N, C-alpha and C positions, 0 to 999 in steps of 0.2 A: 421756494426751491430746495433750500437748506433743509426742511423737515423733509422734502420727498429724498432727498440723498440719506439722510438721517434713517428712513423707514426703510428703503433698500439694504442697508449696512444692516439694521436689525434682523431683517428677513434672511439676509445670507449668512449672519451670524447663528439665527436660531436654525437654518437648515443646515450648515454644517455642524453643529452640536447633536441635532437628532441623527444625521446621516454622514459618519464619518466618512472619509475617503477610505474605499476599498483598499486593501492590504497588497501588496505587489507579492511576487514569487519569494518565497524564502521567508517573507515577514511575518512569523508568528510565533507565539510563545508556545514551551514546550505542552504545557496544559492545553492550550487550544488544538495542538494535534492530536494529543489523546483524548479530548473529548469526540472530535471529528472521527478517531478512530474505531473508539469505543461504541460509535452510535453506526457506524457503517459494518462493524462485525457481529450486531447482535444476531444471535442464533444459538443453535444446540451444540456446536462444536467447541470445544475449551480452547480458551486462549494460553498461547506460551509467548513470552517477552523475549527481544532481541538476547538478552544477558542470560536468560535461562538456557537459551536454545544453545549459545555458545558454550556456555557450561556443560552442557550434557556429553557424558562422558560414551554412553552408548551410540549405537549407529542410528543415525536419523535417515531418514529418507524425505528429501525436500521434493515436492511436488508445485511447479510453477503454475497457476490456473489462468494467468493472462494469455491473451491472443498471440501466435507466434511471431509476430511482428514485434510486439513488447517483448518477448523473449529473446529473439535475436539481435535487438539492439543492447541489451544486459539482461544478465539474469545472475542470484545468487550461485557461486561456484558449486558444481555438483547437483543441482536442482534439474529435475526433468520436467519437461513439457509436457502437461496434459490439456492446456487448454481451457476454456469457459465455455463459449456459444457451442462448439462442437465436441466437448469432453465425451468421451467413452471409456467406460471400465476396460475394454480391452487393451486399452493403451499401459494398463499397470496390470495386466494379467500374471506376470510373473511375480509380483508383489505379494508377500504371504499375508493373510488378514491379521495377523497380529505383529505386522511389523510397525514400527514406531516410526508414525507418517507427520510432517509438519506442511501444511499447503500455507502457499503465501500467494499475492497478487500484488496490485499497486499499494491500496490502503487496508483490505481485509474483507470488503464486501463479497467480493468474487470467490476468494478461497474459502469464506464461510459457507457458501451456497455448496461449493465442493466439497468440504467436510463434511457437511451433511449427508451429501450423496453417498460417500463413501461409508460412513457410518450405517445408513439405511443397507448397503451392499453387504455388510459384515464385517468391515474394518473394525478393530476394536480399541487402536491406540491413535487416535487422530486429533491432532491439534491445529490451530489457525494461528499464524504468525501475528500479533498485534502490531497494527500499523504497518506489516508488511513489506515490501522492498523499500518504498520511502523510509520506513522508520531505519530499516537497516542500513541504507546508504546515509542518511542523516546522522547516525551514529559513527559514520566513519568506517564501516566496514565495506570489503571489497565485493566488487562486481566484475563480471567477465561478460565480454560479447559473444557471438556464435561461434567464433574461433577459440574459445576459453581464453580470448587474450584480456589482460585487465582493460577496465574503461571508467570513464568518469560519466559518461551516458548512460541516463535511465529514462525511459518511454514514461513520459509524464500523461497518458492517455489522452487529457485535451488541457488547453491551457487553465482551465477552472479547477482542475485535479493537479496538474504539474505545478502550480502555487505554493503545494505541500512538501515540493523539494527544496530544502536547504543547502545540502551538501551535495556536490554532484550537479551534473549538467541536464536538464530537463530538454528532451527533445520530442517531436511529435510525429 
């Protein structure tokens, strides 16, 4: 009987070493977040990081490429909603083709795709915010709700993605 208990213990120990417990929301390193964001944003749109965006002195047009529900919960102040699933160029017909545009979404995947569409449509200065709104919030930057009021809520897309929100409160 003792050997059976020992065997159970060894199997459990082996299992926990091979399959560590999943991380909970907000429990990740900067390197883990950056690796995920880099993987998600692979494409032809150049990246811009949060610090560089904040230091930019020229006028920047921020385009939020998430769904309307996500945008209404929170967005970067001054951002224009353009959507993803139903993105249409006519939403930005007043924006000059040479305007400095930065796209963002939750982590960078959707904004990368919209950035590529903008470039194909002739926009010449398009960047994708690396890590997008999650990175923005995680670095302590402000977000606002649909009434332009400060909020801590950020739409986490779903619980699998919301785990990447460290600062602020992920909602779904």
